[in-house]
C-alpha positions as protocol buffer text, in pm:
chain_id: "A"
residue {
  index: 1
  type: MET
  ca { x: -816 y: -3806 z: 779 }
}
residue {
  index: 2
  type: LYS
  ca { x: -897 y: -4108 z: 1021 }
}
residue {
  index: 3
  type: ILE
  ca { x: -1285 y: -4129 z: 1082 }
}
residue {
  index: 4
  type: LYS
  ca { x: -1451 y: -4350 z: 1363 }
}
residue {
  index: 5
  type: GLN
  ca { x: -1765 y: -4522 z: 1391 }
}
residue {
  index: 6
  type: LEU
  ca { x: -2039 y: -4314 z: 1628 }
}
residue {
  index: 7
  type: GLY
  ca { x: -2133 y: -4532 z: 1898 }
}
residue {
  index: 8
  type: SER
  ca { x: -2336 y: -4840 z: 1784 }
}
residue {
  index: 9
  type: THR
  ca { x: -2474 y: -4617 z: 1479 }
}
residue {
  index: 10
  type: GLN
  ca { x: -2385 y: -4659 z: 1133 }
}
residue {
  index: 11
  type: LEU
  ca { x: -2253 y: -4317 z: 1103 }
}
residue {
  index: 12
  type: HIS
  ca { x: -1897 y: -4215 z: 1075 }
}
residue {
  index: 13
  type: ILE
  ca { x: -1727 y: -3898 z: 1194 }
}
residue {
  index: 14
  type: PRO
  ca { x: -1426 y: -3715 z: 1211 }
}
residue {
  index: 15
  type: PRO
  ca { x: -1191 y: -3679 z: 1489 }
}
residue {
  index: 16
  type: VAL
  ca { x: -1339 y: -3335 z: 1537 }
}
residue {
  index: 17
  type: VAL
  ca { x: -1725 y: -3214 z: 1501 }
}
residue {
  index: 18
  type: PHE
  ca { x: -1794 y: -2865 z: 1335 }
}
residue {
  index: 19
  type: GLY
  ca { x: -2015 y: -2638 z: 1560 }
}
residue {
  index: 20
  type: GLY
  ca { x: -2286 y: -2426 z: 1353 }
}
residue {
  index: 21
  type: ASN
  ca { x: -2383 y: -2236 z: 1623 }
}
residue {
  index: 22
  type: VAL
  ca { x: -2176 y: -1918 z: 1451 }
}
residue {
  index: 23
  type: PHE
  ca { x: -2394 y: -1947 z: 1136 }
}
residue {
  index: 24
  type: GLY
  ca { x: -2605 y: -1610 z: 1133 }
}
residue {
  index: 25
  type: TRP
  ca { x: -2429 y: -1520 z: 1461 }
}
residue {
  index: 26
  type: THR
  ca { x: -2071 y: -1428 z: 1421 }
}
residue {
  index: 27
  type: LEU
  ca { x: -2049 y: -1536 z: 1034 }
}
residue {
  index: 28
  type: ASP
  ca { x: -2312 y: -1445 z: 820 }
}
residue {
  index: 29
  type: GLU
  ca { x: -2444 y: -1614 z: 480 }
}
residue {
  index: 30
  type: LYS
  ca { x: -2155 y: -1544 z: 284 }
}
residue {
  index: 31
  type: GLU
  ca { x: -1875 y: -1585 z: 545 }
}
residue {
  index: 32
  type: SER
  ca { x: -2096 y: -1903 z: 664 }
}
residue {
  index: 33
  type: PHE
  ca { x: -2036 y: -2066 z: 303 }
}
residue {
  index: 34
  type: ARG
  ca { x: -1665 y: -1987 z: 298 }
}
residue {
  index: 35
  type: MET
  ca { x: -1625 y: -2136 z: 662 }
}
residue {
  index: 36
  type: LEU
  ca { x: -1813 y: -2454 z: 555 }
}
residue {
  index: 37
  type: ASP
  ca { x: -1610 y: -2481 z: 213 }
}
residue {
  index: 38
  type: GLU
  ca { x: -1304 y: -2488 z: 421 }
}
residue {
  index: 39
  type: VAL
  ca { x: -1432 y: -2743 z: 674 }
}
residue {
  index: 40
  type: ILE
  ca { x: -1528 y: -3002 z: 457 }
}
residue {
  index: 41
  type: ASP
  ca { x: -1206 y: -2952 z: 248 }
}
residue {
  index: 42
  type: LYS
  ca { x: -1012 y: -3067 z: 535 }
}
residue {
  index: 43
  type: GLY
  ca { x: -1218 y: -3326 z: 593 }
}
residue {
  index: 44
  type: PHE
  ca { x: -1415 y: -3236 z: 904 }
}
residue {
  index: 45
  type: THR
  ca { x: -1737 y: -3355 z: 771 }
}
residue {
  index: 46
  type: ALA
  ca { x: -2006 y: -3384 z: 1049 }
}
residue {
  index: 47
  type: ILE
  ca { x: -2181 y: -3112 z: 1137 }
}
residue {
  index: 48
  type: ASP
  ca { x: -2392 y: -2996 z: 1464 }
}
residue {
  index: 49
  type: THR
  ca { x: -2649 y: -2755 z: 1492 }
}
residue {
  index: 50
  type: ALA
  ca { x: -2985 y: -2646 z: 1650 }
}
residue {
  index: 51
  type: ASP
  ca { x: -3331 y: -2546 z: 1550 }
}
residue {
  index: 52
  type: SER
  ca { x: -3269 y: -2259 z: 1797 }
}
residue {
  index: 53
  type: TYR
  ca { x: -2954 y: -2138 z: 1686 }
}
residue {
  index: 54
  type: SER
  ca { x: -2880 y: -1842 z: 1685 }
}
residue {
  index: 55
  type: HIS
  ca { x: -3179 y: -1667 z: 1856 }
}
residue {
  index: 56
  type: TRP
  ca { x: -2983 y: -1505 z: 2090 }
}
residue {
  index: 57
  type: ALA
  ca { x: -2816 y: -1257 z: 1800 }
}
residue {
  index: 58
  type: PRO
  ca { x: -2996 y: -940 z: 1782 }
}
residue {
  index: 59
  type: GLY
  ca { x: -3260 y: -919 z: 1512 }
}
residue {
  index: 60
  type: ASN
  ca { x: -3275 y: -1327 z: 1544 }
}
residue {
  index: 61
  type: LYS
  ca { x: -3562 y: -1585 z: 1632 }
}
residue {
  index: 62
  type: GLY
  ca { x: -3408 y: -1899 z: 1571 }
}
residue {
  index: 63
  type: GLY
  ca { x: -3348 y: -2104 z: 1253 }
}
residue {
  index: 64
  type: GLU
  ca { x: -3099 y: -1902 z: 1105 }
}
residue {
  index: 65
  type: SER
  ca { x: -2799 y: -2171 z: 1139 }
}
residue {
  index: 66
  type: GLU
  ca { x: -3012 y: -2435 z: 993 }
}
residue {
  index: 67
  type: THR
  ca { x: -3161 y: -2201 z: 708 }
}
residue {
  index: 68
  type: ILE
  ca { x: -2795 y: -2124 z: 608 }
}
residue {
  index: 69
  type: LEU
  ca { x: -2638 y: -2467 z: 632 }
}
residue {
  index: 70
  type: GLY
  ca { x: -2957 y: -2597 z: 388 }
}
residue {
  index: 71
  type: LYS
  ca { x: -2874 y: -2292 z: 126 }
}
residue {
  index: 72
  type: TRP
  ca { x: -2535 y: -2415 z: 139 }
}
residue {
  index: 73
  type: LEU
  ca { x: -2605 y: -2770 z: 106 }
}
residue {
  index: 74
  type: LYS
  ca { x: -2800 y: -2750 z: -173 }
}
residue {
  index: 75
  type: GLU
  ca { x: -2610 y: -2511 z: -395 }
}
residue {
  index: 76
  type: ARG
  ca { x: -2305 y: -2740 z: -332 }
}
residue {
  index: 77
  type: GLY
  ca { x: -2499 y: -3055 z: -370 }
}
residue {
  index: 78
  type: ASN
  ca { x: -2284 y: -3262 z: -151 }
}
residue {
  index: 79
  type: ARG
  ca { x: -2557 y: -3349 z: 133 }
}
residue {
  index: 80
  type: ASP
  ca { x: -2453 y: -3745 z: 61 }
}
residue {
  index: 81
  type: LYS
  ca { x: -2105 y: -3651 z: 207 }
}
residue {
  index: 82
  type: ILE
  ca { x: -2219 y: -3510 z: 509 }
}
residue {
  index: 83
  type: VAL
  ca { x: -2296 y: -3650 z: 860 }
}
residue {
  index: 84
  type: LEU
  ca { x: -2566 y: -3352 z: 954 }
}
residue {
  index: 85
  type: ALA
  ca { x: -2724 y: -3333 z: 1364 }
}
residue {
  index: 86
  type: THR
  ca { x: -2954 y: -3094 z: 1506 }
}
residue {
  index: 87
  type: LYS
  ca { x: -3139 y: -3055 z: 1757 }
}
residue {
  index: 88
  type: VAL
  ca { x: -3514 y: -3003 z: 1888 }
}
residue {
  index: 89
  type: GLY
  ca { x: -3708 y: -2890 z: 2235 }
}
residue {
  index: 90
  type: SER
  ca { x: -3545 y: -2552 z: 2326 }
}
residue {
  index: 91
  type: ASN
  ca { x: -3867 y: -2407 z: 2155 }
}
residue {
  index: 92
  type: PRO
  ca { x: -3675 y: -2072 z: 2022 }
}
residue {
  index: 93
  type: GLY
  ca { x: -3887 y: -1721 z: 2104 }
}
residue {
  index: 94
  type: LYS
  ca { x: -4136 y: -1909 z: 2311 }
}
residue {
  index: 95
  type: GLU
  ca { x: -4209 y: -1971 z: 2692 }
}
residue {
  index: 96
  type: GLY
  ca { x: -4090 y: -2347 z: 2778 }
}
residue {
  index: 97
  type: ARG
  ca { x: -3922 y: -2609 z: 2630 }
}
residue {
  index: 98
  type: ASP
  ca { x: -4119 y: -2877 z: 2438 }
}
residue {
  index: 99
  type: VAL
  ca { x: -4057 y: -3242 z: 2390 }
}
residue {
  index: 100
  type: SER
  ca { x: -4393 y: -3291 z: 2332 }
}
residue {
  index: 101
  type: LYS
  ca { x: -4502 y: -3539 z: 2027 }
}
residue {
  index: 102
  type: ASN
  ca { x: -4701 y: -3276 z: 1836 }
}
residue {
  index: 103
  type: TYR
  ca { x: -4444 y: -3055 z: 1883 }
}
residue {
  index: 104
  type: ILE
  ca { x: -4109 y: -3240 z: 1767 }
}
residue {
  index: 105
  type: LEU
  ca { x: -4315 y: -3369 z: 1440 }
}
residue {
  index: 106
  type: LYS
  ca { x: -4393 y: -3013 z: 1345 }
}
residue {
  index: 107
  type: ALA
  ca { x: -4017 y: -2881 z: 1449 }
}
residue {
  index: 108
  type: ALA
  ca { x: -3869 y: -3188 z: 1269 }
}
residue {
  index: 109
  type: GLU
  ca { x: -4043 y: -3094 z: 947 }
}
residue {
  index: 110
  type: ASP
  ca { x: -3927 y: -2719 z: 1000 }
}
residue {
  index: 111
  type: SER
  ca { x: -3591 y: -2799 z: 1032 }
}
residue {
  index: 112
  type: LEU
  ca { x: -3589 y: -3065 z: 743 }
}
residue {
  index: 113
  type: ARG
  ca { x: -3747 y: -2733 z: 536 }
}
residue {
  index: 114
  type: ARG
  ca { x: -3482 y: -2533 z: 656 }
}
residue {
  index: 115
  type: LEU
  ca { x: -3197 y: -2783 z: 579 }
}
residue {
  index: 116
  type: GLN
  ca { x: -3337 y: -2852 z: 245 }
}
residue {
  index: 117
  type: THR
  ca { x: -3312 y: -3216 z: 274 }
}
residue {
  index: 118
  type: ASP
  ca { x: -3540 y: -3553 z: 324 }
}
residue {
  index: 119
  type: HIS
  ca { x: -3360 y: -3684 z: 615 }
}
residue {
  index: 120
  type: ILE
  ca { x: -3171 y: -3572 z: 947 }
}
residue {
  index: 121
  type: ASP
  ca { x: -2879 y: -3833 z: 1065 }
}
residue {
  index: 122
  type: LEU
  ca { x: -2862 y: -3757 z: 1423 }
}
residue {
  index: 123
  type: TYR
  ca { x: -3185 y: -3591 z: 1583 }
}
residue {
  index: 124
  type: PHE
  ca { x: -3099 y: -3455 z: 1917 }
}
residue {
  index: 125
  type: THR
  ca { x: -3357 y: -3370 z: 2238 }
}
residue {
  index: 126
  type: HIS
  ca { x: -3201 y: -3035 z: 2286 }
}
residue {
  index: 127
  type: TRP
  ca { x: -3365 y: -2985 z: 2623 }
}
residue {
  index: 128
  type: ASP
  ca { x: -3578 y: -3179 z: 2816 }
}
residue {
  index: 129
  type: ASN
  ca { x: -3920 y: -3087 z: 3003 }
}
residue {
  index: 130
  type: GLU
  ca { x: -4033 y: -3340 z: 3261 }
}
residue {
  index: 131
  type: ALA
  ca { x: -4345 y: -3300 z: 3236 }
}
residue {
  index: 132
  type: THR
  ca { x: -4395 y: -3475 z: 2917 }
}
residue {
  index: 133
  type: PRO
  ca { x: -4353 y: -3868 z: 2947 }
}
residue {
  index: 134
  type: VAL
  ca { x: -4051 y: -3972 z: 2811 }
}
residue {
  index: 135
  type: GLU
  ca { x: -4275 y: -4247 z: 2580 }
}
residue {
  index: 136
  type: GLU
  ca { x: -4477 y: -3928 z: 2432 }
}
residue {
  index: 137
  type: THR
  ca { x: -4139 y: -3834 z: 2315 }
}
residue {
  index: 138
  type: LEU
  ca { x: -3991 y: -4149 z: 2189 }
}
residue {
  index: 139
  type: GLU
  ca { x: -4302 y: -4228 z: 1986 }
}
residue {
  index: 140
  type: ALA
  ca { x: -4236 y: -3910 z: 1803 }
}
residue {
  index: 141
  type: TYR
  ca { x: -3912 y: -4005 z: 1726 }
}
residue {
  index: 142
  type: ASP
  ca { x: -3978 y: -4345 z: 1636 }
}
residue {
  index: 143
  type: GLN
  ca { x: -4259 y: -4223 z: 1364 }
}
residue {
  index: 144
  type: LEU
  ca { x: -3959 y: -4009 z: 1232 }
}
residue {
  index: 145
  type: ILE
  ca { x: -3705 y: -4290 z: 1200 }
}
residue {
  index: 146
  type: LYS
  ca { x: -3981 y: -4522 z: 1021 }
}
residue {
  index: 147
  type: GLU
  ca { x: -4074 y: -4269 z: 774 }
}
residue {
  index: 148
  type: GLY
  ca { x: -3734 y: -4175 z: 690 }
}
residue {
  index: 149
  type: LYS
  ca { x: -3697 y: -3850 z: 778 }
}
residue {
  index: 150
  type: VAL
  ca { x: -3475 y: -3931 z: 1098 }
}
residue {
  index: 151
  type: ARG
  ca { x: -3171 y: -4209 z: 1117 }
}
residue {
  index: 152
  type: TYR
  ca { x: -3067 y: -4192 z: 1446 }
}
residue {
  index: 153
  type: ILE
  ca { x: -3158 y: -4006 z: 1793 }
}
residue {
  index: 154
  type: GLY
  ca { x: -2939 y: -3843 z: 2074 }
}
residue {
  index: 155
  type: ALA
  ca { x: -2986 y: -3701 z: 2376 }
}
residue {
  index: 156
  type: SER
  ca { x: -2818 y: -3352 z: 2515 }
}
residue {
  index: 157
  type: ASN
  ca { x: -2898 y: -3202 z: 2875 }
}
residue {
  index: 158
  type: LEU
  ca { x: -3103 y: -3455 z: 2998 }
}
residue {
  index: 159
  type: SER
  ca { x: -3065 y: -3578 z: 3329 }
}
residue {
  index: 160
  type: PRO
  ca { x: -2897 y: -3924 z: 3379 }
}
residue {
  index: 161
  type: GLU
  ca { x: -3215 y: -4061 z: 3535 }
}
residue {
  index: 162
  type: ARG
  ca { x: -3408 y: -3916 z: 3225 }
}
residue {
  index: 163
  type: ILE
  ca { x: -3219 y: -4106 z: 2996 }
}
residue {
  index: 164
  type: ARG
  ca { x: -3231 y: -4451 z: 3191 }
}
residue {
  index: 165
  type: GLU
  ca { x: -3578 y: -4401 z: 3181 }
}
residue {
  index: 166
  type: SER
  ca { x: -3599 y: -4349 z: 2803 }
}
residue {
  index: 167
  type: MET
  ca { x: -3386 y: -4629 z: 2759 }
}
residue {
  index: 168
  type: ALA
  ca { x: -3620 y: -4867 z: 2959 }
}
residue {
  index: 169
  type: ALA
  ca { x: -3934 y: -4697 z: 2798 }
}
residue {
  index: 170
  type: SER
  ca { x: -3760 y: -4804 z: 2464 }
}
residue {
  index: 171
  type: GLU
  ca { x: -3693 y: -5150 z: 2533 }
}
residue {
  index: 172
  type: GLU
  ca { x: -4046 y: -5196 z: 2717 }
}
residue {
  index: 173
  type: ASN
  ca { x: -4230 y: -5051 z: 2390 }
}
residue {
  index: 174
  type: GLY
  ca { x: -4026 y: -5142 z: 2128 }
}
residue {
  index: 175
  type: LEU
  ca { x: -3950 y: -4762 z: 2030 }
}
residue {
  index: 176
  type: ALA
  ca { x: -3657 y: -4570 z: 1890 }
}
residue {
  index: 177
  type: ARG
  ca { x: -3327 y: -4571 z: 2111 }
}
residue {
  index: 178
  type: TYR
  ca { x: -3091 y: -4294 z: 2221 }
}
residue {
  index: 179
  type: LYS
  ca { x: -2776 y: -4375 z: 2039 }
}
residue {
  index: 180
  type: VAL
  ca { x: -2556 y: -4045 z: 2120 }
}
residue {
  index: 181
  type: LEU
  ca { x: -2496 y: -3841 z: 2441 }
}
residue {
  index: 182
  type: GLN
  ca { x: -2377 y: -3471 z: 2345 }
}
residue {
  index: 183
  type: PRO
  ca { x: -2297 y: -3344 z: 2702 }
}
residue {
  index: 184
  type: GLU
  ca { x: -2056 y: -3056 z: 2809 }
}
residue {
  index: 185
  type: TYR
  ca { x: -1735 y: -3156 z: 2884 }
}
residue {
  index: 186
  type: SER
  ca { x: -1389 y: -2988 z: 2856 }
}
residue {
  index: 187
  type: LEU
  ca { x: -1042 y: -2948 z: 3099 }
}
residue {
  index: 188
  type: MET
  ca { x: -1244 y: -2679 z: 3257 }
}
residue {
  index: 189
  type: GLU
  ca { x: -1578 y: -2899 z: 3317 }
}
residue {
  index: 190
  type: ARG
  ca { x: -1514 y: -3274 z: 3362 }
}
residue {
  index: 191
  type: LYS
  ca { x: -1739 y: -3363 z: 3689 }
}
residue {
  index: 192
  type: LYS
  ca { x: -2074 y: -3369 z: 3554 }
}
residue {
  index: 193
  type: PHE
  ca { x: -1986 y: -3609 z: 3244 }
}
residue {
  index: 194
  type: GLU
  ca { x: -1743 y: -3835 z: 3423 }
}
residue {
  index: 195
  type: ASP
  ca { x: -1965 y: -3843 z: 3748 }
}
residue {
  index: 196
  type: GLY
  ca { x: -2311 y: -3871 z: 3600 }
}
residue {
  index: 197
  type: TYR
  ca { x: -2323 y: -3962 z: 3239 }
}
residue {
  index: 198
  type: TRP
  ca { x: -1938 y: -4175 z: 3139 }
}
residue {
  index: 199
  type: GLU
  ca { x: -2101 y: -4511 z: 3318 }
}
residue {
  index: 200
  type: LEU
  ca { x: -2425 y: -4440 z: 3133 }
}
residue {
  index: 201
  type: ALA
  ca { x: -2246 y: -4379 z: 2796 }
}
residue {
  index: 202
  type: LYS
  ca { x: -2068 y: -4727 z: 2874 }
}
residue {
  index: 203
  type: GLU
  ca { x: -2330 y: -4947 z: 2933 }
}
residue {
  index: 204
  type: TYR
  ca { x: -2563 y: -4840 z: 2689 }
}
residue {
  index: 205
  type: ASP
  ca { x: -2258 y: -4820 z: 2407 }
}
residue {
  index: 206
  type: LEU
  ca { x: -2354 y: -4437 z: 2326 }
}
residue {
  index: 207
  type: GLY
  ca { x: -2145 y: -4215 z: 2131 }
}
residue {
  index: 208
  type: VAL
  ca { x: -2049 y: -3912 z: 2300 }
}
residue {
  index: 209
  type: ILE
  ca { x: -1954 y: -3574 z: 2118 }
}
residue {
  index: 210
  type: SER
  ca { x: -1890 y: -3297 z: 2382 }
}
residue {
  index: 211
  type: TYR
  ca { x: -1971 y: -2953 z: 2339 }
}
residue {
  index: 212
  type: PHE
  ca { x: -1826 y: -2652 z: 2489 }
}
residue {
  index: 213
  type: SER
  ca { x: -1501 y: -2824 z: 2451 }
}
residue {
  index: 214
  type: LEU
  ca { x: -1299 y: -2502 z: 2475 }
}
residue {
  index: 215
  type: ALA
  ca { x: -1487 y: -2348 z: 2736 }
}
residue {
  index: 216
  type: SER
  ca { x: -1652 y: -2103 z: 2523 }
}
residue {
  index: 217
  type: GLY
  ca { x: -1286 y: -1987 z: 2413 }
}
residue {
  index: 218
  type: PHE
  ca { x: -1133 y: -1977 z: 2735 }
}
residue {
  index: 219
  type: LEU
  ca { x: -922 y: -2295 z: 2667 }
}
residue {
  index: 220
  type: THR
  ca { x: -792 y: -2135 z: 2345 }
}
residue {
  index: 221
  type: GLY
  ca { x: -539 y: -1954 z: 2570 }
}
residue {
  index: 222
  type: LYS
  ca { x: -621 y: -1579 z: 2403 }
}
residue {
  index: 223
  type: TYR
  ca { x: -793 y: -1478 z: 2704 }
}
residue {
  index: 224
  type: ARG
  ca { x: -557 y: -1388 z: 2985 }
}
residue {
  index: 225
  type: LYS
  ca { x: -764 y: -1177 z: 3212 }
}
residue {
  index: 226
  type: ALA
  ca { x: -1102 y: -1089 z: 3231 }
}
residue {
  index: 227
  type: GLU
  ca { x: -1065 y: -749 z: 3042 }
}
residue {
  index: 228
  type: ASP
  ca { x: -943 y: -932 z: 2752 }
}
residue {
  index: 229
  type: ILE
  ca { x: -1308 y: -1064 z: 2680 }
}
residue {
  index: 230
  type: GLU
  ca { x: -1529 y: -827 z: 2479 }
}
residue {
  index: 231
  type: GLY
  ca { x: -1914 y: -834 z: 2408 }
}
residue {
  index: 232
  type: SER
  ca { x: -2167 y: -1114 z: 2518 }
}
residue {
  index: 233
  type: ARG
  ca { x: -1909 y: -1377 z: 2567 }
}
residue {
  index: 234
  type: LYS
  ca { x: -1782 y: -1199 z: 2891 }
}
residue {
  index: 235
  type: GLN
  ca { x: -2055 y: -1303 z: 3095 }
}
residue {
  index: 236
  type: ILE
  ca { x: -1977 y: -1679 z: 3001 }
}
residue {
  index: 237
  type: VAL
  ca { x: -1617 y: -1657 z: 2987 }
}
residue {
  index: 238
  type: GLU
  ca { x: -1497 y: -1462 z: 3317 }
}
residue {
  index: 239
  type: LYS
  ca { x: -1630 y: -1758 z: 3549 }
}
residue {
  index: 240
  type: TYR
  ca { x: -1314 y: -1969 z: 3431 }
}
residue {
  index: 241
  type: PHE
  ca { x: -1060 y: -1664 z: 3563 }
}
residue {
  index: 242
  type: SER
  ca { x: -1005 y: -1893 z: 3913 }
}
residue {
  index: 243
  type: ASP
  ca { x: -659 y: -2054 z: 4043 }
}
residue {
  index: 244
  type: LYS
  ca { x: -789 y: -2383 z: 3846 }
}
residue {
  index: 245
  type: GLY
  ca { x: -848 y: -2209 z: 3518 }
}
residue {
  index: 246
  type: LEU
  ca { x: -507 y: -2016 z: 3524 }
}
residue {
  index: 247
  type: ASN
  ca { x: -297 y: -2325 z: 3614 }
}
residue {
  index: 248
  type: ILE
  ca { x: -499 y: -2523 z: 3327 }
}
residue {
  index: 249
  type: LEU
  ca { x: -417 y: -2253 z: 3054 }
}
residue {
  index: 250
  type: HIS
  ca { x: -30 y: -2260 z: 3237 }
}
residue {
  index: 251
  type: THR
  ca { x: -4 y: -2613 z: 3155 }
}
residue {
  index: 252
  type: LEU
  ca { x: -161 y: -2615 z: 2791 }
}
residue {
  index: 253
  type: ASP
  ca { x: 88 y: -2327 z: 2747 }
}
residue {
  index: 254
  type: LYS
  ca { x: 377 y: -2566 z: 2816 }
}
residue {
  index: 255
  type: ILE
  ca { x: 245 y: -2862 z: 2675 }
}
residue {
  index: 256
  type: ALA
  ca { x: 156 y: -2638 z: 2358 }
}
residue {
  index: 257
  type: GLU
  ca { x: 548 y: -2473 z: 2319 }
}
residue {
  index: 258
  type: ARG
  ca { x: 693 y: -2834 z: 2359 }
}
residue {
  index: 259
  type: HIS
  ca { x: 494 y: -2944 z: 2028 }
}
residue {
  index: 260
  type: GLY
  ca { x: 488 y: -2606 z: 1834 }
}
residue {
  index: 261
  type: VAL
  ca { x: 125 y: -2635 z: 1851 }
}
residue {
  index: 262
  type: SER
  ca { x: -179 y: -2406 z: 1962 }
}
residue {
  index: 263
  type: ASP
  ca { x: -325 y: -2419 z: 2331 }
}
residue {
  index: 264
  type: THR
  ca { x: -660 y: -2524 z: 2134 }
}
residue {
  index: 265
  type: ALA
  ca { x: -497 y: -2790 z: 1972 }
}
residue {
  index: 266
  type: VAL
  ca { x: -400 y: -2931 z: 2288 }
}
residue {
  index: 267
  type: ALA
  ca { x: -722 y: -2890 z: 2480 }
}
residue {
  index: 268
  type: LEU
  ca { x: -861 y: -3059 z: 2189 }
}
residue {
  index: 269
  type: LYS
  ca { x: -640 y: -3340 z: 2171 }
}
residue {
  index: 270
  type: TRP
  ca { x: -723 y: -3406 z: 2521 }
}
residue {
  index: 271
  type: ILE
  ca { x: -1066 y: -3444 z: 2496 }
}
residue {
  index: 272
  type: MET
  ca { x: -1020 y: -3683 z: 2189 }
}
residue {
  index: 273
  type: LEU
  ca { x: -791 y: -3900 z: 2419 }
}
residue {
  index: 274
  type: ARG
  ca { x: -1058 y: -3957 z: 2730 }
}
residue {
  index: 275
  type: PRO
  ca { x: -1229 y: -4264 z: 2756 }
}
residue {
  index: 276
  type: GLY
  ca { x: -1586 y: -4282 z: 2626 }
}
residue {
  index: 277
  type: ILE
  ca { x: -1531 y: -3971 z: 2402 }
}
residue {
  index: 278
  type: SER
  ca { x: -1589 y: -4005 z: 1996 }
}
residue {
  index: 279
  type: ALA
  ca { x: -1537 y: -3616 z: 1914 }
}
residue {
  index: 280
  type: PRO
  ca { x: -1555 y: -3280 z: 2033 }
}
residue {
  index: 281
  type: ILE
  ca { x: -1773 y: -3047 z: 1885 }
}
residue {
  index: 282
  type: VAL
  ca { x: -1578 y: -2723 z: 1779 }
}
residue {
  index: 283
  type: SER
  ca { x: -1666 y: -2407 z: 1616 }
}
residue {
  index: 284
  type: ALA
  ca { x: -1428 y: -2147 z: 1416 }
}
residue {
  index: 285
  type: THR
  ca { x: -1473 y: -1810 z: 1231 }
}
residue {
  index: 286
  type: LYS
  ca { x: -1170 y: -1764 z: 1072 }
}
residue {
  index: 287
  type: SER
  ca { x: -920 y: -2001 z: 846 }
}
residue {
  index: 288
  type: SER
  ca { x: -664 y: -1987 z: 1084 }
}
residue {
  index: 289
  type: HIS
  ca { x: -897 y: -2160 z: 1379 }
}
residue {
  index: 290
  type: LEU
  ca { x: -946 y: -2443 z: 1160 }
}
residue {
  index: 291
  type: LYS
  ca { x: -570 y: -2515 z: 1184 }
}
residue {
  index: 292
  type: ALA
  ca { x: -594 y: -2591 z: 1529 }
}
residue {
  index: 293
  type: PHE
  ca { x: -839 y: -2870 z: 1425 }
}
residue {
  index: 294
  type: GLU
  ca { x: -566 y: -3008 z: 1199 }
}
residue {
  index: 295
  type: GLU
  ca { x: -273 y: -2983 z: 1471 }
}
residue {
  index: 296
  type: ALA
  ca { x: -525 y: -3149 z: 1739 }
}
residue {
  index: 297
  type: VAL
  ca { x: -570 y: -3475 z: 1467 }
}
residue {
  index: 298
  type: GLU
  ca { x: -191 y: -3512 z: 1421 }
}
residue {
  index: 299
  type: LEU
  ca { x: -74 y: -3410 z: 1788 }
}
residue {
  index: 300
  type: LYS
  ca { x: 71 y: -3685 z: 1948 }
}
residue {
  index: 301
  type: LEU
  ca { x: 51 y: -3640 z: 2346 }
}
residue {
  index: 302
  type: SER
  ca { x: 248 y: -3841 z: 2592 }
}
residue {
  index: 303
  type: GLY
  ca { x: 86 y: -4031 z: 2892 }
}
residue {
  index: 304
  type: GLU
  ca { x: 302 y: -3777 z: 3112 }
}
residue {
  index: 305
  type: GLU
  ca { x: 117 y: -3451 z: 2930 }
}
residue {
  index: 306
  type: MET
  ca { x: -244 y: -3668 z: 2943 }
}
residue {
  index: 307
  type: GLU
  ca { x: -133 y: -3708 z: 3344 }
}
residue {
  index: 308
  type: ARG
  ca { x: -71 y: -3365 z: 3374 }
}
residue {
  index: 309
  type: LEU
  ca { x: -377 y: -3236 z: 3202 }
}
residue {
  index: 310
  type: ASN
  ca { x: -559 y: -3464 z: 3398 }
}
residue {
  index: 311
  type: GLU
  ca { x: -435 y: -3366 z: 3752 }
}
residue {
  index: 312
  type: VAL
  ca { x: -419 y: -2970 z: 3678 }
}
residue {
  index: 313
  type: SER
  ca { x: -804 y: -2971 z: 3528 }
}
residue {
  index: 314
  type: ARG
  ca { x: -951 y: -3241 z: 3845 }
}
């Protein structure tokens, strides 16, 4: 499997980053270990998680995903083969988001302990708190990088204005600089990234790994009407049942049938081929889901097929 350099970092990632939000949520520890073994065996060696995952699940408080991942890393002894990303700032289980220096330094130590590692390859600001000066946040990251606890930093869910402000502060004060963006991006949600962040990523040579790449499962094609959705996912996914959403599914169906692959593979390949995107982040709970990742890597979409997808998703 071909790997690529992530932006201007020295990290190299496969065409798909595995999303660790399922660990401790839809997968228990044993199931998570099995899934991780399969993911790595297939060559998908980049894993994204967060200190807040999976606080939303009943009985959880946050940190479950990192804890499971840390146990697996220790048991398998393969930390050096993994590109490990996690996030800070959502302050799970507490009021308000926190990107203060003291909070980040403590949260990083907590994440390192749960992950049972001495360093994080890519540490993201998960959510912003604009009451905190960007210099303070960057000072925390700068310290962590100098201590060898973090290799690179990234930004997710920060406004373009705050990212620009952060870049200027890094330059003016000689502080660590964001190297990677993690925006929402899919056939169902293009505007925010393309209008607000694409030029930013290009200007600063930022790597881009996208979340909600399958629109919370809608683009897999398994939901054809709102009644098909069960549980907590229903409120998130049912908003996609618009004329636009159904037209996208119809187009995915046609292209997938032509190539003998899944809708998921086509939706992921579209992201992989979009300018400025390094890789989509996608999670899975079954072995069969991973087949779509492999299909996406091998799939060859024509210019005409890409244009059809571009047109229907505008």
